[in-house]
N, C-alpha and C positions, 0 to 999 in steps of 0.2 A: 974345378968349381963350375957349377951351373950358372948360366947367365940368362937374363930375360931382356927382351927388347921393349923399351918404353919410349913414348913420345913425351918430350918436354917442351911445353909452350912457354915462351918468354914474352909476355904482353908489352913490356917496356920497349922492345925492339921489333915487335910484331913478327916474330920468327918462331918456328917449331923445329926441333931437332930430334932425331932418333938416336938412342943410345943403348948399348948393351951394358947392363949392370948386374951385380949379384943381388939376389933377393934377400940375402942375409945381411946386407949392408945397413947400418944405422942411418937414419935420415941425416943426422949431423955430418956424417962422413960422406954421404952422397953429395951433399951441398959442397963440401970441400973439394970433391973430385970434379963435379960438373961445372962449377962456376969458372975455373980457369979454362976448361974446354970450350965453354960458350963464349968467353972473352976472345979466345983464339979463333973459333969458327965464325964469329961475327966481325972479325977484323977490328976488334976494340970498340965496337958500337955498344956492347953491353958493358956497363960500368958497375963494378962490385959495390954494393951498399954496406956489406958487413953484417947485415941483419936479414939475410935471405931466408925465406920460408918456402916449403914445398906444400902444395895442395893437390888433392886427388880430384880431378875435374868431374868425373862422373858422379861422385858422391858429395861433391861440394864441401869438402872438409880439409882443414889444415892438418898436416901430419906432425905428430910430436917428434921432436928431434932425437929423442932417446929410444925410439922404437925402430924396428926394421921394416922394410917393404913386406917381407914375409908375414910379419905380425899383423899387418893390415890386409893380408890376403891379396896383395898386389902381384900380378903376374904378367906374362907376355901380353903386349898390346895395350898396357895401361896408359892412360893419358894423364900426365902430371903437369903442374904449372909451377914455375919458379917465380916467386913474388919477392 
């Protein structure tokens, strides 16, 4: 399975992480995968809200949780934000 490298900014803890993800993954599943990883990487500084959203920084838009990264044309080097 192909992977793409994306940057994920987390404003609440003022951190940015690079992650390899599948472009086929639905946004809802992406959130389920990255939130625990961010909690661990931030040594617990990030606290799960349960209503996380992902936005695409360069286009300033929220991503629908039922769509995939590929459907949005998101590829290597994309800059996303976890809200």
